[in-house]
C-alpha positions as CSV (number, residue, x, y, z in Angstrom):
1,M,-58.5,3.7,49.6
2,T,-56.1,1.1,48.3
3,A,-52.4,1.9,48.0
4,S,-51.0,1.9,44.5
5,P,-48.5,-0.8,43.7
6,P,-44.9,0.3,43.8
7,L,-43.3,1.3,40.6
8,V,-40.9,-1.3,39.3
9,A,-38.4,-0.5,36.6
10,P,-38.7,-2.7,33.6
11,V,-35.9,-5.3,33.4
12,R,-34.0,-5.0,30.2
13,P,-33.0,-8.3,28.6
14,A,-29.3,-8.9,28.5
15,R,-27.8,-8.0,25.2
16,R,-26.4,-10.9,23.3
17,H,-23.4,-10.7,21.1
18,V,-22.4,-12.9,18.2
19,L,-18.8,-12.9,19.2
20,P,-17.4,-13.7,22.7
21,G,-17.2,-11.1,25.4
22,L,-14.8,-8.1,25.5
23,N,-12.2,-9.7,27.8
24,L,-11.8,-12.8,25.5
25,T,-11.7,-10.8,22.3
26,L,-9.4,-8.2,23.7
27,G,-7.1,-11.0,24.9
28,Y,-6.9,-12.5,21.4
29,V,-6.1,-9.0,20.0
30,L,-3.3,-8.4,22.4
31,L,-1.9,-11.9,21.9
32,Y,-1.9,-11.4,18.2
33,L,-0.2,-8.0,18.4
34,S,2.3,-9.3,20.9
35,V,3.3,-12.5,19.1
36,L,3.2,-11.3,15.5
37,V,4.0,-7.6,15.8
38,L,5.4,-6.2,19.0
39,I,7.8,-9.0,20.0
40,P,9.4,-9.3,16.6
41,L,9.8,-5.5,16.2
42,A,11.2,-5.3,19.7
43,G,13.7,-8.0,18.9
44,L,14.7,-6.1,15.7
45,V,15.3,-2.9,17.7
46,F,17.1,-4.8,20.4
47,R,19.5,-6.4,17.9
48,A,20.2,-3.1,16.2
49,A,20.8,-1.4,19.6
50,G,23.7,-3.9,20.2
51,L,25.7,-1.8,17.8
52,G,25.6,1.3,20.0
53,F,24.7,4.7,18.6
54,G,28.1,5.1,16.9
55,G,28.0,1.7,15.3
56,F,24.4,2.1,14.3
57,W,25.0,5.5,12.7
58,R,28.1,4.2,10.8
59,E,26.0,1.3,9.5
60,V,23.0,3.3,8.2
61,S,24.9,6.4,7.1
62,S,27.2,4.8,4.6
63,P,26.8,6.1,1.0
64,R,25.7,2.7,-0.3
65,V,23.0,2.3,2.3
66,L,21.7,5.8,1.8
67,A,21.6,5.3,-2.0
68,A,19.7,2.0,-1.6
69,L,17.2,3.6,0.8
70,G,16.7,6.4,-1.8
71,V,16.1,3.9,-4.5
72,S,13.6,1.9,-2.4
73,F,11.5,4.8,-1.1
74,G,11.8,6.9,-4.3
75,T,10.6,4.2,-6.7
76,A,7.9,3.1,-4.2
77,L,6.6,6.6,-4.0
78,V,6.6,7.2,-7.7
79,A,4.9,3.8,-8.4
80,S,2.2,4.5,-5.7
81,V,1.4,7.9,-7.2
82,I,1.1,6.4,-10.7
83,N,-1.1,3.6,-9.2
84,V,-3.5,6.2,-7.9
85,G,-4.2,7.5,-11.4
86,L,-4.3,4.0,-13.0
87,G,-6.3,2.5,-10.2
88,L,-8.9,5.3,-10.5
89,L,-9.2,4.9,-14.2
90,I,-9.5,1.1,-14.0
91,A,-12.0,1.1,-11.2
92,W,-14.1,3.8,-12.9
93,T,-14.1,1.8,-16.2
94,L,-15.2,-1.4,-14.4
95,E,-17.9,0.2,-12.3
96,R,-19.4,2.8,-14.8
97,Y,-19.1,1.1,-18.1
98,W,-19.8,-2.3,-19.7
99,V,-16.7,-3.7,-21.3
100,P,-16.1,-7.1,-23.0
101,G,-14.5,-9.6,-20.6
102,K,-15.3,-7.5,-17.6
103,R,-15.2,-10.4,-15.2
104,L,-11.9,-11.6,-16.6
105,I,-10.3,-8.2,-16.3
106,D,-11.6,-7.9,-12.7
107,A,-10.1,-11.3,-11.9
108,L,-6.8,-10.4,-13.5
109,I,-6.5,-7.3,-11.2
110,D,-6.0,-9.7,-8.3
111,L,-3.3,-11.7,-10.0
112,P,-0.4,-10.0,-8.1
113,F,-2.1,-11.3,-4.9
114,A,-1.8,-14.9,-6.0
115,L,1.3,-14.8,-8.2
116,P,4.7,-15.3,-6.4
117,T,6.6,-12.0,-6.7
118,A,9.7,-13.8,-7.9
119,V,7.7,-15.2,-10.9
120,A,6.4,-11.6,-11.6
121,G,10.0,-10.3,-11.5
122,I,11.2,-13.0,-13.9
123,T,8.3,-12.5,-16.3
124,L,8.7,-8.7,-16.4
125,T,12.5,-9.1,-16.9
126,A,12.0,-11.5,-19.8
127,L,9.3,-9.3,-21.3
128,L,11.2,-6.0,-21.1
129,A,14.8,-7.3,-21.7
130,P,16.4,-6.2,-25.0
131,N,15.7,-9.6,-26.4
132,G,12.1,-9.8,-25.0
133,W,8.8,-9.1,-26.8
134,L,8.5,-5.5,-25.7
135,G,12.2,-5.0,-24.8
136,G,13.3,-5.4,-28.4
137,W,11.0,-2.7,-29.6
138,L,12.1,-0.4,-26.8
139,A,15.7,-1.1,-27.5
140,A,15.2,-0.2,-31.1
141,H,14.0,3.2,-30.0
142,D,16.9,3.6,-27.6
143,I,14.7,3.1,-24.5
144,R,16.2,1.0,-21.7
145,V,14.0,-0.4,-19.0
146,V,15.7,-3.4,-17.4
147,Y,18.4,-2.6,-14.9
148,T,17.2,0.9,-14.5
149,P,14.9,2.7,-11.9
150,T,12.2,2.7,-14.5
151,G,12.1,-1.1,-14.5
152,I,11.8,-1.0,-10.7
153,V,8.9,1.4,-10.9
154,I,7.1,-0.9,-13.5
155,A,7.5,-3.9,-11.2
156,L,6.2,-1.9,-8.2
157,I,3.2,-0.6,-10.2
158,F,2.3,-4.2,-11.0
159,I,2.5,-5.2,-7.3
160,G,0.7,-2.2,-5.9
161,L,-2.1,-1.6,-8.4
162,P,-4.7,-4.1,-6.9
163,F,-4.6,-2.2,-3.6
164,V,-5.7,1.0,-5.2
165,V,-8.4,-0.5,-7.4
166,R,-9.9,-2.5,-4.6
167,S,-10.0,0.6,-2.3
168,I,-11.9,2.7,-4.9
169,Q,-14.4,0.2,-6.3
170,P,-16.7,-0.1,-3.2
171,V,-16.9,3.7,-3.0
172,L,-17.8,4.1,-6.6
173,E,-20.4,1.4,-6.3
174,D,-22.0,3.1,-3.3
175,L,-21.8,6.5,-4.8
176,G,-24.2,5.8,-7.6
177,H,-25.3,8.3,-10.3
178,E,-27.7,10.5,-8.3
179,Q,-25.1,13.2,-7.4
180,E,-23.8,13.3,-11.0
181,E,-27.3,13.7,-12.4
182,A,-28.1,16.5,-9.8
183,A,-24.9,18.4,-10.8
184,W,-25.7,18.1,-14.5
185,S,-29.3,19.3,-13.9
186,L,-27.8,22.4,-12.2
187,G,-25.6,23.1,-15.3
188,A,-22.3,21.7,-14.2
189,S,-20.0,20.5,-16.9
190,P,-18.5,16.9,-16.8
191,A,-15.2,18.3,-15.6
192,Q,-16.8,20.3,-12.8
193,T,-18.9,17.3,-11.8
194,F,-15.8,15.2,-11.5
195,W,-13.6,17.7,-9.6
196,R,-16.2,19.2,-7.3
197,V,-18.7,16.4,-6.7
198,I,-17.1,13.0,-7.3
199,L,-13.4,13.5,-6.5
200,P,-14.1,14.8,-2.9
201,E,-16.0,11.6,-2.2
202,L,-13.2,9.5,-3.5
203,R,-10.3,11.3,-1.8
204,P,-10.3,9.1,1.4
205,A,-10.4,5.9,-0.7
206,L,-7.7,7.2,-3.0
207,L,-5.5,8.0,-0.1
208,S,-6.2,4.6,1.5
209,G,-5.2,2.9,-1.7
210,F,-2.1,5.0,-2.0
211,T,-1.1,4.1,1.6
212,L,-1.7,0.4,1.1
213,A,0.3,0.4,-2.2
214,L,3.1,2.4,-0.7
215,A,3.4,0.1,2.4
216,R,3.4,-2.9,0.1
217,T,6.0,-1.7,-2.3
218,I,8.5,-0.2,0.0
219,G,9.9,-3.5,1.1
220,E,9.3,-5.4,-2.1
221,Y,12.1,-7.8,-3.0
222,G,11.1,-10.7,-5.2
223,S,9.7,-8.8,-8.2
224,V,12.4,-6.1,-8.1
225,V,15.6,-8.1,-7.5
226,F,15.6,-9.5,-11.1
227,I,14.6,-6.5,-13.1
228,S,16.7,-4.0,-11.1
229,G,20.1,-5.6,-11.8
230,N,21.2,-4.7,-8.3
231,L,23.8,-2.1,-9.4
232,P,25.2,-0.3,-6.3
233,F,24.4,3.4,-6.1
234,K,22.0,3.0,-9.1
235,T,19.4,0.3,-8.8
236,E,20.3,-1.5,-5.6
237,I,17.4,-1.7,-3.2
238,A,17.6,-1.7,0.6
239,P,16.0,-5.2,1.1
240,L,18.8,-6.6,-1.0
241,L,21.4,-5.0,1.3
242,I,19.6,-6.6,4.3
243,V,19.7,-10.0,2.6
244,G,23.4,-9.5,1.8
245,K,24.2,-8.7,5.4
246,L,22.3,-11.7,6.6
247,E,24.3,-13.9,4.3
248,Q,27.5,-12.4,5.8
249,F,26.1,-13.1,9.3
250,N,26.1,-9.4,10.0
251,Y,22.7,-9.6,11.8
252,A,23.2,-6.3,13.7
253,G,23.9,-4.4,10.5
254,A,20.9,-6.0,8.7
255,A,18.7,-5.1,11.8
256,A,20.0,-1.5,11.7
257,I,18.9,-1.0,8.0
258,A,15.6,-2.7,8.8
259,V,15.0,-0.3,11.7
260,V,15.6,2.7,9.5
261,M,13.2,1.4,6.9
262,L,10.7,0.7,9.7
263,L,10.9,4.2,11.1
264,I,10.5,5.9,7.7
265,S,7.6,3.6,6.8
266,V,5.8,4.2,10.1
267,G,6.3,7.9,9.7
268,L,4.8,7.9,6.2
269,L,1.9,5.8,7.3
270,L,1.1,8.1,10.2
271,I,1.1,11.1,8.0
272,A,-1.1,9.4,5.4
273,N,-3.5,8.2,8.1
274,A,-3.7,11.7,9.6
275,V,-4.5,13.2,6.3
276,Q,-7.1,10.5,5.6
277,A,-8.8,11.1,8.9
278,R,-8.9,14.8,8.2
279,L,-10.5,14.2,4.8
280,V,-13.1,11.9,6.3
281,R,-14.0,14.5,8.9
282,R,-14.4,17.2,6.2
283,S,-16.5,14.8,4.2
284,G,-18.7,14.1,7.2
285,V,-19.2,17.8,8.0
286,A,-20.0,18.5,4.3
287,V,-22.7,15.8,4.3
């Protein structure tokens, strides 16, 4: 009786990766985060800490700074909320309907990405000023836009709109028409189909676009500085105060305002990301 040959476990071929190994890629990631993110932020906090707690509090709690922070965050929040509605409408139109010049409209949406923000600010100011094309008509109806918070909101809408549209378009493209047709076949009205079938699928993308637009517009300077008029306690934005303190060589004061903006921005982004993760989990469970 011959002995059976010993069992030998099959040798699995080594898995090949397109990118380099984990150690190398992780090293690149940490280097990027350190050089471009962590070290500059640490230097900013270190510069502001040189004022001490009392000096830091006096710098950031002055009425002018608080008013500027309110203008910056308030107008950015309003513009981002408006962009959610406008972005959804534009993305829906481009994905679900045929419109003349669709490719041109789709390309113009990305114009704020390529256009210098200062050029956008000058253009909007010239357009909406009392002697401009639209500003003259608005002035005739006693509507003032330039040098008001309304003008700031319009500039921020222009800057943040592409982020919302580009966040929604891929989701609408992948969504297709099957779920809508299934809802209609079950007797759902168009409004019920949108609110109960389509909108739940779009909520993570809407929140992502809102977060990106908010993060982009909070610190916007170039497109706002011209149309706002920079009136203290009315239309002055926090980035302008930072630039002003830098011109006065008050680097610690500028860093203090920047740290406050950083903390508020990070807090808002963390809240938005937590809500988005919760929506994604709910969507996954529902599926």
